[in-house]
Backbone as XML, in Angstrom:
<?xml version="1.0"?>
<chain id="A" units="angstrom">
  <residue number="1" name="MET">
    <atom name="N" x="140.320" y="77.277" z="120.060"/>
    <atom name="CA" x="141.071" y="76.478" z="120.989"/>
    <atom name="C" x="141.207" y="74.789" z="119.900"/>
  </residue>
  <residue number="2" name="ASN">
    <atom name="N" x="142.185" y="74.406" z="120.238"/>
    <atom name="CA" x="142.331" y="73.131" z="119.436"/>
    <atom name="C" x="142.069" y="72.027" z="120.289"/>
  </residue>
  <residue number="3" name="TRP">
    <atom name="N" x="140.737" y="71.594" z="120.760"/>
    <atom name="CA" x="140.192" y="70.630" z="121.682"/>
    <atom name="C" x="140.414" y="69.302" z="121.093"/>
  </residue>
  <residue number="4" name="ILE">
    <atom name="N" x="141.027" y="68.364" z="121.801"/>
    <atom name="CA" x="140.868" y="67.154" z="121.439"/>
    <atom name="C" x="139.539" y="66.253" z="122.015"/>
  </residue>
  <residue number="5" name="PRO">
    <atom name="N" x="138.518" y="65.959" z="121.161"/>
    <atom name="CA" x="137.397" y="65.549" z="121.759"/>
    <atom name="C" x="137.932" y="64.151" z="122.446"/>
  </residue>
  <residue number="6" name="LEU">
    <atom name="N" x="137.513" y="63.909" z="123.800"/>
    <atom name="CA" x="137.573" y="62.837" z="124.679"/>
    <atom name="C" x="136.500" y="61.850" z="124.660"/>
  </residue>
  <residue number="7" name="GLU">
    <atom name="N" x="136.305" y="61.092" z="123.828"/>
    <atom name="CA" x="135.004" y="60.097" z="123.372"/>
    <atom name="C" x="135.509" y="58.651" z="123.837"/>
  </residue>
  <residue number="8" name="SER">
    <atom name="N" x="136.395" y="58.259" z="124.231"/>
    <atom name="CA" x="136.526" y="56.744" z="124.366"/>
    <atom name="C" x="137.347" y="56.383" z="125.568"/>
  </residue>
  <residue number="9" name="ALA">
    <atom name="N" x="136.972" y="55.352" z="126.059"/>
    <atom name="CA" x="137.786" y="54.678" z="127.214"/>
    <atom name="C" x="139.472" y="54.579" z="126.789"/>
  </residue>
  <residue number="10" name="GLU">
    <atom name="N" x="139.677" y="54.062" z="125.567"/>
    <atom name="CA" x="140.638" y="53.943" z="124.970"/>
    <atom name="C" x="141.488" y="55.127" z="125.158"/>
  </residue>
  <residue number="11" name="GLN">
    <atom name="N" x="141.068" y="56.215" z="124.673"/>
    <atom name="CA" x="141.747" y="57.519" z="124.910"/>
    <atom name="C" x="142.320" y="57.960" z="126.389"/>
  </residue>
  <residue number="12" name="VAL">
    <atom name="N" x="141.487" y="57.398" z="127.218"/>
    <atom name="CA" x="142.006" y="57.741" z="128.585"/>
    <atom name="C" x="142.946" y="56.764" z="128.824"/>
  </residue>
  <residue number="13" name="LYS">
    <atom name="N" x="143.252" y="55.493" z="128.495"/>
    <atom name="CA" x="144.142" y="54.693" z="128.907"/>
    <atom name="C" x="145.603" y="55.367" z="127.812"/>
  </residue>
  <residue number="14" name="GLU">
    <atom name="N" x="145.255" y="55.931" z="126.749"/>
    <atom name="CA" x="146.459" y="56.423" z="126.175"/>
    <atom name="C" x="147.156" y="57.746" z="126.803"/>
  </residue>
  <residue number="15" name="ILE">
    <atom name="N" x="146.418" y="58.370" z="127.482"/>
    <atom name="CA" x="146.552" y="59.698" z="128.203"/>
    <atom name="C" x="147.429" y="59.208" z="129.398"/>
  </residue>
  <residue number="16" name="LYS">
    <atom name="N" x="146.795" y="57.972" z="130.050"/>
    <atom name="CA" x="147.428" y="57.258" z="131.162"/>
    <atom name="C" x="148.848" y="56.954" z="130.946"/>
  </residue>
  <residue number="17" name="GLN">
    <atom name="N" x="149.160" y="56.458" z="129.588"/>
    <atom name="CA" x="150.167" y="56.015" z="129.189"/>
    <atom name="C" x="151.287" y="57.020" z="128.627"/>
  </residue>
  <residue number="18" name="GLN">
    <atom name="N" x="150.846" y="58.306" z="128.324"/>
    <atom name="CA" x="151.548" y="58.875" z="127.494"/>
    <atom name="C" x="152.832" y="59.651" z="128.426"/>
  </residue>
  <residue number="19" name="GLN">
    <atom name="N" x="154.048" y="60.116" z="127.917"/>
    <atom name="CA" x="154.947" y="61.058" z="128.656"/>
    <atom name="C" x="154.542" y="62.341" z="128.324"/>
  </residue>
  <residue number="20" name="GLY">
    <atom name="N" x="154.841" y="63.121" z="129.102"/>
    <atom name="CA" x="154.698" y="64.495" z="129.188"/>
    <atom name="C" x="153.588" y="65.046" z="129.624"/>
  </residue>
  <residue number="21" name="TYR">
    <atom name="N" x="152.943" y="66.146" z="129.295"/>
    <atom name="CA" x="151.957" y="66.905" z="129.760"/>
    <atom name="C" x="150.752" y="66.811" z="129.076"/>
  </residue>
  <residue number="22" name="SER">
    <atom name="N" x="149.380" y="66.755" z="129.529"/>
    <atom name="CA" x="148.290" y="66.770" z="128.880"/>
    <atom name="C" x="147.244" y="67.411" z="129.874"/>
  </residue>
  <residue number="23" name="ILE">
    <atom name="N" x="146.322" y="68.192" z="129.248"/>
    <atom name="CA" x="145.196" y="68.680" z="129.872"/>
    <atom name="C" x="143.770" y="68.222" z="129.612"/>
  </residue>
  <residue number="24" name="ILE">
    <atom name="N" x="142.858" y="67.812" z="130.702"/>
    <atom name="CA" x="141.726" y="67.197" z="130.578"/>
    <atom name="C" x="140.648" y="68.341" z="130.942"/>
  </residue>
  <residue number="25" name="PHE">
    <atom name="N" x="139.804" y="68.817" z="130.240"/>
    <atom name="CA" x="138.881" y="69.869" z="130.808"/>
    <atom name="C" x="137.461" y="69.072" z="130.672"/>
  </residue>
  <residue number="26" name="LYS">
    <atom name="N" x="136.672" y="68.822" z="131.757"/>
    <atom name="CA" x="135.554" y="68.311" z="131.995"/>
    <atom name="C" x="134.361" y="69.247" z="132.047"/>
  </residue>
  <residue number="27" name="HIS">
    <atom name="N" x="133.299" y="69.083" z="131.019"/>
    <atom name="CA" x="132.510" y="70.415" z="130.914"/>
    <atom name="C" x="131.118" y="69.619" z="130.739"/>
  </residue>
  <residue number="28" name="SER">
    <atom name="N" x="130.248" y="70.401" z="131.437"/>
    <atom name="CA" x="128.805" y="70.097" z="131.384"/>
    <atom name="C" x="128.055" y="71.151" z="130.509"/>
  </residue>
  <residue number="29" name="ILE">
    <atom name="N" x="127.312" y="70.866" z="129.363"/>
    <atom name="CA" x="126.604" y="72.009" z="128.572"/>
    <atom name="C" x="125.617" y="72.800" z="129.252"/>
  </residue>
  <residue number="30" name="ARG">
    <atom name="N" x="125.095" y="71.798" z="130.312"/>
    <atom name="CA" x="123.914" y="72.307" z="131.056"/>
    <atom name="C" x="124.137" y="73.388" z="132.302"/>
  </residue>
  <residue number="31" name="CYS">
    <atom name="N" x="125.489" y="73.695" z="132.351"/>
    <atom name="CA" x="125.913" y="74.249" z="133.561"/>
    <atom name="C" x="126.553" y="75.829" z="133.033"/>
  </residue>
  <residue number="32" name="ALA">
    <atom name="N" x="126.080" y="76.613" z="133.652"/>
    <atom name="CA" x="126.465" y="78.087" z="133.315"/>
    <atom name="C" x="127.979" y="78.240" z="134.036"/>
  </residue>
  <residue number="33" name="THR">
    <atom name="N" x="128.190" y="77.936" z="135.136"/>
    <atom name="CA" x="129.569" y="77.723" z="135.533"/>
    <atom name="C" x="130.600" y="76.894" z="134.766"/>
  </residue>
  <residue number="34" name="SER">
    <atom name="N" x="130.057" y="75.880" z="134.334"/>
    <atom name="CA" x="131.136" y="75.235" z="133.263"/>
    <atom name="C" x="131.209" y="76.070" z="132.099"/>
  </residue>
  <residue number="35" name="LEU">
    <atom name="N" x="130.409" y="76.779" z="131.538"/>
    <atom name="CA" x="130.471" y="77.530" z="130.206"/>
    <atom name="C" x="131.499" y="78.801" z="130.700"/>
  </residue>
  <residue number="36" name="MET">
    <atom name="N" x="131.339" y="79.352" z="131.821"/>
    <atom name="CA" x="132.242" y="80.387" z="132.021"/>
    <atom name="C" x="133.672" y="79.927" z="132.381"/>
  </residue>
  <residue number="37" name="ALA">
    <atom name="N" x="133.893" y="78.854" z="132.830"/>
    <atom name="CA" x="135.223" y="78.145" z="132.970"/>
    <atom name="C" x="135.782" y="77.900" z="131.750"/>
  </residue>
  <residue number="38" name="LYS">
    <atom name="N" x="135.073" y="77.392" z="130.699"/>
    <atom name="CA" x="135.384" y="76.956" z="129.434"/>
    <atom name="C" x="135.829" y="78.313" z="128.675"/>
  </residue>
  <residue number="39" name="ARG">
    <atom name="N" x="135.211" y="79.379" z="128.833"/>
    <atom name="CA" x="135.426" y="80.493" z="128.251"/>
    <atom name="C" x="136.715" y="81.278" z="128.856"/>
  </residue>
  <residue number="40" name="ARG">
    <atom name="N" x="137.041" y="80.953" z="129.995"/>
    <atom name="CA" x="138.219" y="81.687" z="130.617"/>
    <atom name="C" x="139.427" y="80.662" z="130.133"/>
  </residue>
  <residue number="41" name="VAL">
    <atom name="N" x="139.086" y="79.530" z="129.845"/>
    <atom name="CA" x="140.377" y="78.780" z="129.605"/>
    <atom name="C" x="140.651" y="79.017" z="127.928"/>
  </residue>
  <residue number="42" name="GLU">
    <atom name="N" x="139.595" y="79.208" z="127.242"/>
    <atom name="CA" x="139.764" y="79.510" z="125.703"/>
    <atom name="C" x="140.516" y="80.972" z="125.759"/>
  </residue>
  <residue number="43" name="MET">
    <atom name="N" x="140.146" y="81.917" z="126.591"/>
    <atom name="CA" x="140.619" y="83.197" z="126.398"/>
    <atom name="C" x="142.145" y="83.409" z="126.771"/>
  </residue>
  <residue number="44" name="ASP">
    <atom name="N" x="142.701" y="82.250" z="127.473"/>
    <atom name="CA" x="144.127" y="81.968" z="127.831"/>
    <atom name="C" x="144.918" y="81.055" z="127.095"/>
  </residue>
  <residue number="45" name="GLU">
    <atom name="N" x="144.156" y="80.625" z="126.149"/>
    <atom name="CA" x="144.852" y="79.592" z="125.004"/>
    <atom name="C" x="146.357" y="79.851" z="124.917"/>
  </residue>
  <residue number="46" name="GLU">
    <atom name="N" x="146.425" y="81.390" z="124.449"/>
    <atom name="CA" x="147.825" y="81.750" z="123.652"/>
    <atom name="C" x="148.911" y="81.328" z="124.934"/>
  </residue>
  <residue number="47" name="HIS">
    <atom name="N" x="148.568" y="81.355" z="126.086"/>
    <atom name="CA" x="149.682" y="81.165" z="127.102"/>
    <atom name="C" x="150.132" y="79.640" z="127.283"/>
  </residue>
  <residue number="48" name="LEU">
    <atom name="N" x="149.420" y="78.620" z="126.561"/>
    <atom name="CA" x="149.704" y="77.373" z="126.841"/>
    <atom name="C" x="150.777" y="77.081" z="125.824"/>
  </residue>
  <residue number="49" name="PRO">
    <atom name="N" x="151.837" y="76.079" z="126.176"/>
    <atom name="CA" x="152.837" y="75.511" z="125.482"/>
    <atom name="C" x="152.330" y="74.803" z="123.937"/>
  </residue>
  <residue number="50" name="GLU">
    <atom name="N" x="153.147" y="75.167" z="123.195"/>
    <atom name="CA" x="152.832" y="74.540" z="121.823"/>
    <atom name="C" x="152.928" y="72.823" z="121.894"/>
  </residue>
  <residue number="51" name="GLY">
    <atom name="N" x="152.097" y="72.201" z="121.364"/>
    <atom name="CA" x="152.087" y="70.774" z="121.287"/>
    <atom name="C" x="151.547" y="70.288" z="122.483"/>
  </residue>
  <residue number="52" name="LEU">
    <atom name="N" x="150.967" y="70.802" z="123.459"/>
    <atom name="CA" x="150.161" y="70.318" z="124.465"/>
    <atom name="C" x="148.850" y="69.888" z="124.007"/>
  </residue>
  <residue number="53" name="HIS">
    <atom name="N" x="148.914" y="68.527" z="124.638"/>
    <atom name="CA" x="147.483" y="67.936" z="124.275"/>
    <atom name="C" x="146.392" y="68.271" z="125.332"/>
  </residue>
  <residue number="54" name="ILE">
    <atom name="N" x="145.270" y="68.934" z="124.796"/>
    <atom name="CA" x="144.139" y="69.453" z="125.516"/>
    <atom name="C" x="142.933" y="68.568" z="125.091"/>
  </residue>
  <residue number="55" name="TYR">
    <atom name="N" x="142.440" y="67.905" z="126.078"/>
    <atom name="CA" x="141.268" y="67.370" z="125.755"/>
    <atom name="C" x="140.072" y="67.803" z="126.411"/>
  </residue>
  <residue number="56" name="PHE">
    <atom name="N" x="138.756" y="67.562" z="125.732"/>
    <atom name="CA" x="137.727" y="68.165" z="126.181"/>
    <atom name="C" x="136.591" y="66.888" z="126.032"/>
  </residue>
  <residue number="57" name="LEU">
    <atom name="N" x="135.989" y="66.993" z="127.343"/>
    <atom name="CA" x="134.983" y="65.864" z="127.714"/>
    <atom name="C" x="133.729" y="66.512" z="128.087"/>
  </residue>
  <residue number="58" name="ASP">
    <atom name="N" x="132.801" y="66.088" z="127.164"/>
    <atom name="CA" x="131.329" y="66.348" z="127.280"/>
    <atom name="C" x="130.838" y="65.477" z="128.261"/>
  </residue>
  <residue number="59" name="LEU">
    <atom name="N" x="130.377" y="65.880" z="129.627"/>
    <atom name="CA" x="130.001" y="65.190" z="130.680"/>
    <atom name="C" x="128.642" y="64.574" z="130.336"/>
  </residue>
  <residue number="60" name="ILE">
    <atom name="N" x="127.750" y="65.163" z="129.529"/>
    <atom name="CA" x="126.420" y="64.717" z="129.388"/>
    <atom name="C" x="126.522" y="63.703" z="128.515"/>
  </residue>
  <residue number="61" name="ARG">
    <atom name="N" x="127.380" y="63.469" z="127.294"/>
    <atom name="CA" x="127.386" y="62.566" z="126.545"/>
    <atom name="C" x="128.233" y="61.220" z="127.051"/>
  </residue>
  <residue number="62" name="HIS">
    <atom name="N" x="129.220" y="61.721" z="127.841"/>
    <atom name="CA" x="130.248" y="60.618" z="128.311"/>
    <atom name="C" x="130.331" y="60.627" z="129.791"/>
  </residue>
  <residue number="63" name="ARG">
    <atom name="N" x="129.568" y="60.365" z="130.449"/>
    <atom name="CA" x="129.576" y="60.337" z="132.026"/>
    <atom name="C" x="130.407" y="58.730" z="132.225"/>
  </residue>
  <residue number="64" name="ASP">
    <atom name="N" x="130.480" y="58.051" z="131.416"/>
    <atom name="CA" x="130.970" y="56.882" z="131.692"/>
    <atom name="C" x="132.744" y="57.084" z="131.709"/>
  </residue>
  <residue number="65" name="ILE">
    <atom name="N" x="133.108" y="57.921" z="130.693"/>
    <atom name="CA" x="134.380" y="58.284" z="130.601"/>
    <atom name="C" x="134.980" y="59.152" z="131.745"/>
  </residue>
  <residue number="66" name="SER">
    <atom name="N" x="134.041" y="60.039" z="132.208"/>
    <atom name="CA" x="134.428" y="60.699" z="133.548"/>
    <atom name="C" x="134.682" y="59.756" z="134.625"/>
  </residue>
  <residue number="67" name="ASN">
    <atom name="N" x="133.634" y="58.771" z="134.886"/>
    <atom name="CA" x="133.799" y="58.015" z="135.925"/>
    <atom name="C" x="135.287" y="57.137" z="135.780"/>
  </residue>
  <residue number="68" name="GLN">
    <atom name="N" x="135.641" y="56.778" z="134.647"/>
    <atom name="CA" x="137.132" y="56.066" z="134.286"/>
    <atom name="C" x="138.133" y="57.292" z="134.658"/>
  </residue>
  <residue number="69" name="ILE">
    <atom name="N" x="137.842" y="58.399" z="134.352"/>
    <atom name="CA" x="139.081" y="59.503" z="134.655"/>
    <atom name="C" x="139.207" y="59.355" z="136.120"/>
  </residue>
  <residue number="70" name="VAL">
    <atom name="N" x="137.884" y="59.390" z="137.003"/>
    <atom name="CA" x="137.806" y="59.631" z="138.433"/>
    <atom name="C" x="138.614" y="58.298" z="139.102"/>
  </residue>
  <residue number="71" name="HIS">
    <atom name="N" x="138.515" y="57.107" z="138.452"/>
    <atom name="CA" x="139.229" y="55.960" z="138.784"/>
    <atom name="C" x="140.602" y="55.950" z="138.441"/>
  </residue>
  <residue number="72" name="ASP">
    <atom name="N" x="141.042" y="56.203" z="137.349"/>
    <atom name="CA" x="142.281" y="56.008" z="136.698"/>
    <atom name="C" x="143.243" y="57.167" z="137.277"/>
  </residue>
  <residue number="73" name="PHE">
    <atom name="N" x="142.824" y="58.226" z="137.481"/>
    <atom name="CA" x="143.651" y="59.460" z="137.952"/>
    <atom name="C" x="143.450" y="59.998" z="139.450"/>
  </residue>
  <residue number="74" name="HIS">
    <atom name="N" x="142.173" y="59.150" z="140.087"/>
    <atom name="CA" x="142.318" y="59.173" z="141.519"/>
    <atom name="C" x="142.063" y="60.691" z="142.005"/>
  </residue>
  <residue number="75" name="VAL">
    <atom name="N" x="140.834" y="61.333" z="141.423"/>
    <atom name="CA" x="140.294" y="62.439" z="141.518"/>
    <atom name="C" x="138.988" y="62.192" z="142.016"/>
  </residue>
  <residue number="76" name="HIS">
    <atom name="N" x="138.217" y="63.241" z="142.582"/>
    <atom name="CA" x="136.901" y="63.336" z="142.712"/>
    <atom name="C" x="136.190" y="63.856" z="141.573"/>
  </residue>
  <residue number="77" name="HIS">
    <atom name="N" x="134.897" y="63.659" z="141.288"/>
    <atom name="CA" x="134.262" y="64.201" z="140.008"/>
    <atom name="C" x="133.934" y="65.275" z="140.329"/>
  </residue>
  <residue number="78" name="GLU">
    <atom name="N" x="134.035" y="66.379" z="139.363"/>
    <atom name="CA" x="133.523" y="67.807" z="139.445"/>
    <atom name="C" x="133.336" y="68.203" z="138.100"/>
  </residue>
  <residue number="79" name="SER">
    <atom name="N" x="132.369" y="69.259" z="138.255"/>
    <atom name="CA" x="132.045" y="69.601" z="136.804"/>
    <atom name="C" x="131.632" y="71.157" z="136.815"/>
  </residue>
  <residue number="80" name="PRO">
    <atom name="N" x="132.297" y="72.059" z="136.337"/>
    <atom name="CA" x="133.479" y="71.715" z="135.549"/>
    <atom name="C" x="134.877" y="71.197" z="136.228"/>
  </residue>
  <residue number="81" name="GLN">
    <atom name="N" x="135.874" y="70.856" z="135.478"/>
    <atom name="CA" x="137.022" y="70.238" z="136.278"/>
    <atom name="C" x="138.396" y="70.274" z="135.161"/>
  </residue>
  <residue number="82" name="LEU">
    <atom name="N" x="139.349" y="70.881" z="135.748"/>
    <atom name="CA" x="140.468" y="70.904" z="134.797"/>
    <atom name="C" x="141.462" y="70.030" z="135.482"/>
  </residue>
  <residue number="83" name="LEU">
    <atom name="N" x="142.067" y="69.208" z="134.634"/>
    <atom name="CA" x="143.251" y="68.282" z="135.162"/>
    <atom name="C" x="144.536" y="68.418" z="134.571"/>
  </residue>
  <residue number="84" name="VAL">
    <atom name="N" x="145.639" y="68.511" z="135.153"/>
    <atom name="CA" x="146.788" y="68.528" z="134.627"/>
    <atom name="C" x="147.434" y="67.205" z="134.756"/>
  </residue>
  <residue number="85" name="ILE">
    <atom name="N" x="148.050" y="66.370" z="133.678"/>
    <atom name="CA" x="148.457" y="65.093" z="133.838"/>
    <atom name="C" x="149.863" y="65.145" z="133.326"/>
  </residue>
  <residue number="86" name="LYS">
    <atom name="N" x="150.645" y="64.494" z="134.119"/>
    <atom name="CA" x="152.119" y="64.337" z="133.791"/>
    <atom name="C" x="152.429" y="62.833" z="133.758"/>
  </residue>
  <residue number="87" name="ASP">
    <atom name="N" x="153.156" y="62.422" z="132.843"/>
    <atom name="CA" x="153.581" y="61.280" z="132.732"/>
    <atom name="C" x="152.343" y="60.037" z="133.317"/>
  </residue>
  <residue number="88" name="GLY">
    <atom name="N" x="151.231" y="60.452" z="133.112"/>
    <atom name="CA" x="150.239" y="59.488" z="133.365"/>
    <atom name="C" x="149.616" y="59.697" z="134.893"/>
  </residue>
  <residue number="89" name="GLU">
    <atom name="N" x="149.988" y="60.820" z="135.503"/>
    <atom name="CA" x="149.401" y="61.024" z="136.799"/>
    <atom name="C" x="149.037" y="62.347" z="136.764"/>
  </residue>
  <residue number="90" name="CYS">
    <atom name="N" x="147.895" y="62.670" z="137.556"/>
    <atom name="CA" x="147.298" y="63.986" z="137.725"/>
    <atom name="C" x="148.150" y="64.615" z="138.865"/>
  </residue>
  <residue number="91" name="ILE">
    <atom name="N" x="148.543" y="65.789" z="138.303"/>
    <atom name="CA" x="149.484" y="66.464" z="139.325"/>
    <atom name="C" x="148.699" y="68.090" z="139.584"/>
  </residue>
  <residue number="92" name="LEU">
    <atom name="N" x="147.435" y="68.466" z="139.081"/>
    <atom name="CA" x="146.831" y="69.397" z="139.226"/>
    <atom name="C" x="145.211" y="69.062" z="138.959"/>
  </residue>
  <residue number="93" name="ASP">
    <atom name="N" x="144.423" y="69.359" z="140.012"/>
    <atom name="CA" x="142.947" y="69.197" z="139.892"/>
    <atom name="C" x="142.368" y="70.428" z="140.258"/>
  </residue>
  <residue number="94" name="GLN">
    <atom name="N" x="141.636" y="71.119" z="139.261"/>
    <atom name="CA" x="140.843" y="72.461" z="139.564"/>
    <atom name="C" x="139.424" y="72.289" z="139.367"/>
  </residue>
  <residue number="95" name="SER">
    <atom name="N" x="138.774" y="72.838" z="140.235"/>
    <atom name="CA" x="137.302" y="72.878" z="139.693"/>
    <atom name="C" x="136.471" y="74.126" z="139.822"/>
  </residue>
  <residue number="96" name="HIS">
    <atom name="N" x="135.451" y="74.439" z="139.443"/>
    <atom name="CA" x="134.565" y="75.489" z="139.228"/>
    <atom name="C" x="135.467" y="76.857" z="139.052"/>
  </residue>
  <residue number="97" name="GLY">
    <atom name="N" x="135.146" y="77.974" z="139.951"/>
    <atom name="CA" x="135.896" y="79.279" z="139.643"/>
    <atom name="C" x="137.332" y="79.064" z="140.065"/>
  </residue>
  <residue number="98" name="GLY">
    <atom name="N" x="137.935" y="77.958" z="140.619"/>
    <atom name="CA" x="139.198" y="77.802" z="140.861"/>
    <atom name="C" x="139.897" y="77.253" z="139.538"/>
  </residue>
  <residue number="99" name="ILE">
    <atom name="N" x="139.404" y="77.177" z="138.424"/>
    <atom name="CA" x="139.742" y="76.930" z="137.331"/>
    <atom name="C" x="140.849" y="77.967" z="136.789"/>
  </residue>
  <residue number="100" name="SER">
    <atom name="N" x="142.153" y="77.781" z="136.646"/>
    <atom name="CA" x="142.928" y="78.888" z="136.067"/>
    <atom name="C" x="144.150" y="78.384" z="135.272"/>
  </residue>
  <residue number="101" name="ILE">
    <atom name="N" x="144.194" y="78.925" z="134.068"/>
    <atom name="CA" x="144.991" y="78.393" z="133.150"/>
    <atom name="C" x="146.522" y="78.909" z="133.755"/>
  </residue>
  <residue number="102" name="GLU">
    <atom name="N" x="146.734" y="80.015" z="134.470"/>
    <atom name="CA" x="147.895" y="80.615" z="134.967"/>
    <atom name="C" x="148.560" y="79.501" z="135.831"/>
  </residue>
  <residue number="103" name="GLU">
    <atom name="N" x="147.586" y="79.093" z="136.935"/>
    <atom name="CA" x="148.222" y="78.145" z="137.903"/>
    <atom name="C" x="148.527" y="76.843" z="137.086"/>
  </residue>
  <residue number="104" name="ALA">
    <atom name="N" x="147.776" y="76.306" z="135.950"/>
    <atom name="CA" x="148.080" y="75.085" z="135.348"/>
    <atom name="C" x="149.277" y="75.173" z="134.578"/>
  </residue>
  <residue number="105" name="ILE">
    <atom name="N" x="149.553" y="76.537" z="134.091"/>
    <atom name="CA" x="151.109" y="76.495" z="133.336"/>
    <atom name="C" x="152.082" y="76.623" z="134.344"/>
  </residue>
  <residue number="106" name="SER">
    <atom name="N" x="151.792" y="77.057" z="135.444"/>
    <atom name="CA" x="152.937" y="77.114" z="136.678"/>
    <atom name="C" x="153.352" y="75.581" z="137.026"/>
  </residue>
  <residue number="107" name="VAL">
    <atom name="N" x="152.526" y="74.616" z="136.732"/>
    <atom name="CA" x="153.244" y="73.261" z="137.106"/>
    <atom name="C" x="153.688" y="72.636" z="135.966"/>
  </residue>
  <residue number="108" name="LEU">
    <atom name="N" x="153.544" y="73.279" z="134.550"/>
    <atom name="CA" x="154.387" y="72.592" z="133.458"/>
    <atom name="C" x="155.749" y="72.999" z="133.284"/>
  </residue>
  <residue number="109" name="ASN">
    <atom name="N" x="156.536" y="72.207" z="133.826"/>
    <atom name="CA" x="158.083" y="72.615" z="133.934"/>
    <atom name="C" x="158.902" y="71.453" z="133.617"/>
  </residue>
</chain>
């Protein structure tokens, strides 16, 4: 998977200003549920469109960035969590066992 590490507040601002689609995956390395969700996302990678920006946020190292995501995209904090962003707005928010690349792809149109 070609994860883009999400490591700065500036990157969140850039995602908020981007046209088109992006995905943010928030992951806790201390959580087995998060690890299983990450593996499911990686197994379905080939179904994702070419050129889609897929960001990976390590919640343990960057809780401040997670808090910024909560504020900027008007979502509740969850871990694990997958967000689909379109033109700077969150159009799909999934968490825990509800994380589905199939559903995420269904909103990419």
